[in-house]
N, C-alpha and C positions, 0 to 999 in steps of 0.2 A: 179484495180487502186489506188494508193497511195492517201491518203487524206492529209497528212500532207505535209508541204513544204520541210521540211528536206528529206522526203522520196522520193517526186518528184524529187529533187536535185540528190539523190543517184541512182535513176534509169537512170536518164540523163547521170551519169558519168559511170554507169554500161555499157550501151548501147555504150558509146564512147570506153570504154576499150575494150569491147569484140571485136568492128571491129579492134582496134589496134592489139589486141592479135591474131586474125585471119589471118591477113596480115602476121606479123611475123612468125607465124607457117606454113603459106602457103610458104614464102621464105624459110624456112628450109626444107621444104618436095621437093619443085621443086629443090633447089640448089642439094640435095643430089641423086635425081631423075636423074639430069642431069650428076652428076658425075659418078653414076652407069652405065648411058647409055654409057658415053665415054670409061669407063673401058671395058664393053662388046664388043665395037666397036674397041678395041685394039687401041685406040689413046692416048698414053702417055701424049702428050703436053696438049692436051684439059682437060684431066682427071686431070692433075695438077693445071690447071688454076681453072676449076670447083672446085676442092677441096678447094681451097684457099676460094673462095666464100662461101662454104658450111661451112668451118671452122669458117668464120666471122659470118654467120647468126647462127649457133649453139651457138657460144659465146655469142651472143646478147640475145638469146633466154634464155640462162642459166642465164645470168647477170639480165634479167627482171623476172625471175622466172617462165617462162613458161614451162620450162623443168628443171630438177635437174641437178645439174653440172656434177654428176656421168654419167647420161644419155649422156649428150653431149660428155663427154670424151671419153665415150665407142664407140658412133658412129663415132666420128673423127678417133679413134684408129681403128676400122674395115674399115673405109675408105682408111685410110692411109696404111694399110697392104695390101688391094688388089692392091692399086696403086703401092707399092714396089714390089709385085709380077708381076706385069705387065711390070715394067721397068727392072727388072733383067731377065725376060723372054726372053727379045730382046737382 
């Protein structure tokens, strides 16, 4: 347990930021999972809608520094590639 006042404050800030970061990462995971689920169900319309949400969540996470920009770009690219394959298949 921290003794100094500044260390106590830093501990409070860290716990608050940890909660926020976990929430953002959770939305990234859930939106990408929903997108992949829609792709496997061959539902192009819902897949594109979920992709937009996933893209937004990935961009926010990259902007906050939770994931690297290249990681976000790679994940968006792979999802987009799968959606394009689904759309052209029909």
